[in-house]
ZAPA-562929 format. One line per 10 residues: number of its first residue (from 1); for each residue x, y, z of N, C-alpha, C, O. Coordinates in steps of 0.2 Angstrom, whole numbers, plus 5000, padded with zeros to 4 digits. Each point is the difference from the previous one (the first is absolute). Example, Ala and Ser with C-alpha at 12.3 -4.5 7.8 and 13.67 -1.06 7.14 Angstrom:
<tifis>
1> 5066/4972/5039/4996/5006/5000/5004/5006/5000/5005/4999/5003 | 4993/5006/4993/5004/5006/5001/4996/5005/5003/5003/5006/5001;
</tifis>
This chain:
<tifis>
1> 5197/5317/5715/5002/4994/5000/4995/4995/5003/4999/4994/4997 | 4998/5008/5008/4995/4996/5004/4994/4999/4995/4997/4994/5000 | 5001/5011/4997/4994/4999/4995/5002/4996/4994/4996/4996/4998 | 5010/5005/4999/5002/4996/4994/5002/4993/5002/4998/4996/4996 | 5005/5003/5009/5003/4993/5001/5001/4999/5008/5005/5002/5002 | 4990/4996/5001/5001/4999/5008/5006/4995/5001/5003/5002/5006 | 4998/4994/4990/5006/4995/5002/5006/5004/5000/5005/5000/5004 | 4996/5005/4990/5006/5004/5000/5000/5005/5006/5006/5001/5003 | 4989/5001/4999/5000/5005/5006/5002/4996/5006/5003/5003/5004 | 4994/4991/4997/5002/4997/5006/5008/4998/5000/5003/5000/5005;
11> 4999/4998/4989/5008/4999/4999/5004/5006/5002/5005/5000/5003 | 4992/5006/4995/5004/5006/5001/5000/5001/5008/5005/5002/5002 | 4989/4997/5001/5000/5002/5007/5004/4995/5004/5003/5002/5005 | 4997/4991/4993/5005/4996/5004/5007/5002/4998/5004/5000/5005 | 4998/5002/4989/5006/5002/4999/5002/5007/5004/5006/5000/5002 | 4989/5004/4998/5001/5006/5004/5002/4999/5007/5004/5003/5003 | 4992/4992/5000/5002/4998/5007/5007/4997/5001/5004/5002/5004 | 4998/4994/4991/5006/4997/5000/5006/5005/4999/5005/5000/5004 | 4994/5004/4992/5005/5006/4999/5000/5004/5005/5006/5003/5002 | 4989/4999/5002/5000/5004/5005/5004/4997/5006/5003/5004/5004;
21> 4995/4990/4997/5004/4996/5006/5007/5000/4998/5004/5001/5005 | 4998/4998/4989/5008/5000/4998/5003/5007/5001/5005/5000/5003 | 4992/5005/4994/5003/5006/5000/4999/5003/5007/5005/5003/5002 | 4990/4996/5002/4999/5003/5007/5005/4996/5004/5003/5003/5005 | 4999/4991/4994/5004/4996/5004/5007/5003/4999/5004/5001/5005 | 4998/5000/4989/5007/5003/4998/5000/5007/5004/5006/5001/5003 | 4989/5003/4996/5001/5007/5004/5000/4999/5007/5004/5004/5003 | 4992/4992/5000/5001/4999/5007/5006/4997/5003/5003/5002/5005 | 5000/4993/4991/5007/4998/5002/5005/5005/5000/5004/5001/5004 | 4996/5004/4991/5005/5005/4999/4998/5005/5006/5005/5002/5003;
31> 4989/5000/4998/4998/5005/5006/5002/4997/5007/5003/5003/5004 | 4996/4990/4996/5002/4997/5007/5008/5000/5001/5002/5002/5005 | 5001/4996/4989/5008/5000/5001/5003/5007/5001/5004/5001/5004 | 4993/5004/4992/5003/5007/5001/4998/5002/5007/5004/5003/5004 | 4990/4996/4999/4998/5002/5006/5004/4997/5006/5002/5003/5004 | 4999/4990/4995/5004/4997/5005/5007/5003/5000/5004/5000/5006 | 4999/5001/4988/5007/5003/5000/5000/5007/5003/5004/5002/5004 | 4991/5002/4995/4999/5007/5003/4999/4999/5008/5003/5004/5004 | 4993/4991/4998/4999/4999/5007/5007/4998/5004/5001/5002/5005 | 5003/4995/4991/5006/4997/5003/5006/5006/5000/5004/5000/5004;
41> 4995/5005/4992/5005/5005/4999/4999/5007/5002/5004/5004/5001 | 4989/4997/4999/4998/5007/5001/4996/5001/5006/4996/4996/5001 | 5006/5008/5004/4997/5001/5006/4992/5001/4999/4998/5003/4995 | 4998/4995/5010/4993/5000/4999/4997/5008/5000/4996/5001/4996 | 5007/5003/5008/4998/5007/4999/5001/5003/4993/4996/5004/4998 | 5010/4994/4999/5002/5003/4993/4994/4997/4995/4998/5003/4996 | 5001/4991/5005/4995/4997/4996/4993/5003/5001/4996/5001/4995 | 5002/5001/5011/4994/5003/5001/5000/5007/4997/4995/5002/4997 | 5010/5002/5003/5001/5006/4997/4999/5000/4993/4997/5004/4996 | 5007/4991/5001/5000/4999/4993/4993/4998/4997/4997/5003/4995;
51> 4999/4993/5009/4993/4998/4999/4996/5006/5000/4996/5001/4995 | 5004/5003/5010/4996/5006/5000/5001/5005/4995/4996/5003/4997 | 5011/4998/5001/5001/5004/4994/4997/4997/4994/4998/5004/4996 | 5003/4990/5003/4997/4997/4994/4992/5001/4999/4998/5002/4995 | 4999/4997/5011/4993/5001/5000/4998/5008/4999/4995/5001/4997 | 5009/5003/5006/4998/5007/4999/5001/5002/4992/4996/5003/4997 | 5010/4995/5000/5001/5001/4993/4994/4997/4996/4998/5004/4996 | 5001/4990/5005/4994/4997/4996/4994/5003/5001/4996/5001/4995 | 5002/5001/5011/4994/5003/5002/5000/5007/4996/4994/5002/4997 | 5011/5002/5004/5000/5006/4996/4999/4999/4993/4997/5004/4996;
61> 5007/4991/5001/4999/4999/4993/4993/4998/4998/4998/5002/4994 | 4999/4994/5010/4993/4999/4999/4995/5006/5000/4996/5001/4996 | 5005/5003/5009/4996/5006/5001/5001/5005/4994/4995/5003/4998 | 5011/4998/4999/5001/5004/4994/4999/4996/4994/5002/5003/4995 | 4995/4991/5005/4998/4997/4994/5006/4997/4996/5000/5000/4994 | 5005/4998/5009/5007/4998/4997/5002/4993/5002/5005/4999/5002 | 4990/4997/4999/5001/4993/5003/5005/4997/4995/5000/4999/4994 | 5006/4998/5009/5005/4997/4996/4998/4993/4997/4996/4996/5003 | 5005/5004/4990/4998/4994/4997/5004/5000/4993/5002/5005/4998 | 4999/4989/4999/5003/4999/4994/4995/5001/4994/4994/4997/5000;
71> 5007/5007/4995/4996/5001/4995/5002/4995/4994/5003/5002/4995 | 4994/4992/5005/5002/4996/4995/4994/4994/5000/4996/5000/5005 | 5004/4996/4990/4995/4995/4999/5003/4994/4997/5006/5000/4997 | 4992/4994/5005/5002/4994/4997/4999/5000/4992/4995/5003/4998 | 5010/4995/4998/4999/5001/4993/4994/4996/4998/4998/4995/5002 | 4998/5008/4993/4994/4997/4997/5001/4993/4997/4995/4996/5000 | 5011/5003/4998/5000/4993/4997/4999/4995/5004/4998/4994/4998 | 5003/5007/5009/4999/4995/5005/4992/4998/5000/4998/4995/5001 | 4998/5010/4998/4993/4999/5001/4998/4996/4994/4995/4997/5000 | 5008/5004/4994/4998/4997/4994/5003/4993/4999/4997/4995/4997;
81> 5009/5004/5005/5004/4994/4999/5000/4994/5005/5003/4995/4999 | 4995/5007/5007/5000/4995/5005/4994/4997/5002/4995/5004/5000 | 5004/4990/5002/4994/4997/5002/4997/5003/5006/5004/5003/5004 | 4990/4997/4997/4997/5004/5006/5003/4998/5007/5001/5004/5004 | 5000/4989/4997/5003/4998/5006/5007/5003/5001/5002/5003/5006 | 5002/4997/4989/5007/5003/5001/5000/5008/5000/5004/5003/5003 | 4991/5000/4993/4999/5007/5001/4998/5002/5007/5003/5005/5002 | 4993/4991/5001/4999/5002/5007/5006/4999/5005/5001/5004/5004 | 5003/4991/4994/5006/4999/5004/5005/5006/4999/5002/5003/5005 | 4999/4999/4989/5005/5005/4998/4997/5007/5003/5004/5004/5003;
91> 4990/4997/4996/4997/5007/5002/5000/5000/5008/5002/5006/5002 | 4996/4989/5001/5000/5001/5007/5007/4999/5004/5001/5004/5005 | 5003/4993/4992/5007/5000/5002/5003/5007/5000/5003/5002/5005 | 4996/5001/4989/5002/5007/5000/4997/5005/5005/5003/5004/5003 | 4990/4995/4998/4996/5004/5005/5003/4999/5007/5000/5004/5004 | 5001/4989/4997/5002/4999/5007/5007/5002/5002/5001/5001/5006 | 5003/5001/4989/5007/5003/5002/4999/5007/5002/5005/5003/5003 | 4989/5000/4996/4998/5007/5002/5004/5006/4997/4997/5005/5000 | 5009/4994/4998/5004/5005/4998/4998/5002/4992/5003/5006/4998 | 4994/4990/4999/4999/5001/4993/4993/5003/4998/4998/5000/4994;
101> 4998/5001/5011/4993/5002/4998/4998/5007/5003/5003/5002/5005 | 4992/5001/4992/4997/5006/5002/4997/5000/5007/4996/4995/5001 | 5005/5010/5003/4997/4999/5007/4994/5006/5000/5001/5005/4998 | 4994/4993/5006/4995/5005/5002/5002/5004/5005/5000/5007/5001 | 5003/4990/5005/5003/5003/5005/5006/4997/5002/5003/4996/4997 | 5001/5007/5008/5006/4998/5002/5000/4995/5006/5005/4998/5003 | 4989/4999/4998/4999/4996/5006/5004/4993/4999/5003/4998/5005 | 4998/5000/4989/5004/4994/4999/5007/5001/5002/5003/4996/5003 | 5000/5010/4995/5007/5002/5001/5000/5001/5008/5005/4998/5003 | 4990/5005/5000/5001/5000/5008/5000/4993/5003/5003/4999/5005;
111> 4993/4997/4992/5000/4993/5003/5006/4997/4999/5003/4996/5005 | 5000/5004/4989/5007/4997/4999/5005/5004/5005/5005/4996/5003 | 4995/5010/4998/5005/5004/5004/4999/4997/5007/5005/4999/5004 | 4989/5000/4998/4999/4998/5007/5002/4993/5001/5004/4998/5005 | 4995/4997/4990/5003/4994/5000/5008/5000/5001/5003/4997/5004 | 5000/5006/4991/5007/5000/5000/5003/5004/5006/5005/4997/5002 | 4993/5008/5000/5003/5004/5005/4998/4998/5007/5004/5000/5005 | 4990/4998/4996/4997/4998/5007/4998/4993/5001/5001/4998/5006 | 4997/4999/4989/4997/4993/5002/5001/4995/4994/4995/4998/4997 | 5011/5000/5002/5002/4995/4995/4996/4994/5001/4998/4996/4995;
121> 5001/5002/5011/4996/4994/5001/4993/5000/4998/4997/4994/4999 | 5000/5012/5000/4993/5000/4997/5000/4999/4993/4994/5001/4997 | 5011/4998/4999/5000/4999/4993/4996/4995/4998/4996/5001/4995 | 5003/4993/5008/4996/4995/4998/4993/5002/5000/4996/4998/4996 | 5002/5005/5010/4993/5003/5000/4998/5005/4995/4995/5000/4997 | 5010/5004/5001/4999/5005/4995/4999/4996/4993/4995/5002/4996 | 5009/4993/5003/4999/4996/4994/4993/4997/5000/4996/5000/4995 | 5002/4997/5010/4993/4997/5001/4994/5005/4998/4996/4999/4996 | 5005/5007/5007/4995/5005/4999/5000/5002/4993/4995/5001/4997 | 5011/5001/5001/5001/5002/4993/4997/4995/4995/4996/5003/4995;
131> 5005/4991/5005/4997/4995/4996/4993/4999/5000/4996/5000/4995 | 5001/5000/5011/4993/4999/5001/4996/5006/4998/4995/4999/4996 | 5008/5007/5005/4996/5006/4998/5000/5001/4992/4995/5001/4997 | 5011/4998/5000/5001/5001/4993/4996/4995/4996/4996/5001/4996 | 5005/4992/5006/4996/4995/4996/4993/5001/5002/4995/4999/4995 | 5003/5002/5011/4993/5001/5002/4997/5006/4996/4994/4999/4997 | 5009/5006/5002/4997/5006/4996/5000/4998/4993/4995/5002/4997 | 5009/4994/5000/5000/4998/4993/4994/4996/4999/4996/5001/4995 | 5003/4994/5009/4995/4995/4999/4993/5004/5001/4995/4999/4996 | 5004/5004/5010/4994/5004/5001/4998/5005/4995/4995/5000/4998;
141> 5010/5004/5001/4999/5005/4994/4998/4997/4994/4996/5003/4996 | 5008/4992/5002/4998/4997/4993/4993/4997/5000/4996/5001/4995 | 5002/4996/5010/4993/4997/5000/4995/5005/5001/4995/5000/4997 | 5006/5005/5007/4995/5006/5000/5000/5004/4994/4994/5001/4998 | 5012/5000/4998/5000/5003/4994/4996/4996/4995/4996/5003/4996 | 5005/4990/5004/4996/4996/4996/4993/5000/5001/4996/5000/4995 | 5002/5001/5011/4992/5000/5002/4997/5007/4999/4994/5000/4998 | 5010/5005/5002/4997/5007/5000/5001/5002/4993/5005/4999/4997 | 4990/5005/5000/5001/5003/4993/5001/5007/5001/5002/5003/4994 | 4998/5000/5011/5001/5007/5001/5006/5002/5003/5002/4997/5005;
151> 5002/5007/4992/5007/5002/5002/5000/5007/5002/4999/5004/4996 | 5003/4997/5010/5000/5007/5003/5007/5002/5001/5003/4998/5005 | 5000/5006/4991/5007/5002/5001/5001/5008/5001/5005/5003/5000 | 4989/5000/5001/5000/5007/5000/5004/5003/5006/5003/5005/4999 | 4997/4992/5007/5003/5003/5005/5007/4997/5002/5003/5001/5005 | 5000/4996/4990/5006/4996/5002/5006/5005/5001/5003/4998/5005 | 4998/5007/4991/5005/5004/5001/4999/5004/5007/5005/5001/5004 | 4989/5001/4998/4999/5003/5006/5002/4995/5006/5003/5002/5005 | 4995/4992/4994/5001/4995/5005/5007/4999/5001/5003/4999/5006 | 5001/5001/4989/5007/4999/5000/5004/5005/5004/5004/4999/5004;
161> 4994/5007/4994/5002/5006/5003/4999/5000/5008/5004/5002/5004 | 4990/4997/4997/4998/5000/5007/5003/4994/5004/5003/5001/5006 | 4998/4993/4991/5004/4995/5003/5007/5002/5001/5003/4998/5006 | 5000/5006/4990/5007/5002/5001/5001/5005/5006/5004/5000/5004 | 4991/5005/4996/5000/5005/5005/4999/4996/5007/5004/5002/5005 | 4991/4994/4995/4999/4996/5007/5006/4996/5002/5002/5000/5005 | 5001/4996/4990/5005/4996/5002/5006/5004/5002/5004/4998/5004 | 4998/5007/4992/5005/5004/5002/5000/5003/5007/5004/5000/5004 | 4990/5003/4997/4998/5003/5007/5001/4995/5005/5003/5001/5006 | 4995/4993/4993/5000/4994/5005/5008/4998/5001/5002/5000/5006;
171> 5002/5000/4989/5007/4998/5001/5004/5006/5003/5004/4998/5005 | 4994/5008/4994/5004/5005/5003/4998/5000/5008/5004/5001/5004 | 4990/4999/4997/4997/5000/5007/5003/4994/5004/5002/5000/5006 | 4998/4994/4991/5003/4994/5003/5007/5001/5002/5002/4998/5005 | 5002/5004/4990/5007/5001/5001/5001/5005/5005/5005/4999/5005 | 4992/5007/4995/5001/5005/5006/4998/4997/5006/5004/5001/5005 | 4990/4996/4996/4997/4997/5006/5005/4995/5003/5001/5000/5006 | 5001/4995/4990/5004/4995/5003/5007/5002/5001/5003/4997/5005 | 5000/5008/4992/5006/5003/5001/5000/5003/5007/5005/5000/5004 | 4990/5004/4997/5000/5004/5006/4998/4996/5006/5002/5002/5006;
181> 4995/4992/4993/4997/4996/5005/5006/4996/5003/5000/4996/5004;
</tifis>
């Protein structure tokens, strides 16, 4: 899109930012509300035990290459029938909800569990980081791809597998260490 029509590409990126802010805000409000409800009704020790259990389960799933995610895609008609700006809004709103997209590792789920079970007040920071990282990687990746003519995808599957093992190991170790501490 950037090569064919820079104006459409910029509209898509602005739409992507707007959609990510909207979808991320909805997710954060839900996480904050559920977290505050749990904080008021469930004892702190029980929430720590639940959090550690979630991290261990997610860590083991990553290690055995079974990262939880939904296997679906946005219908192709959206890519063909929607203007670039609205396409960016729809796509990124969907991505920002986190539950509808494929995951490389379970770290996003671990972060959500941490927010809901231990620190609902950190939800706004989570949104800020999530939006900055996602939109930043889209913009930087798009412009780098536009500038570079060589595409190297040879080690991608190995990288994904290694990422899952490392993230899984870190989550299990973190859960065990913080629970024993």
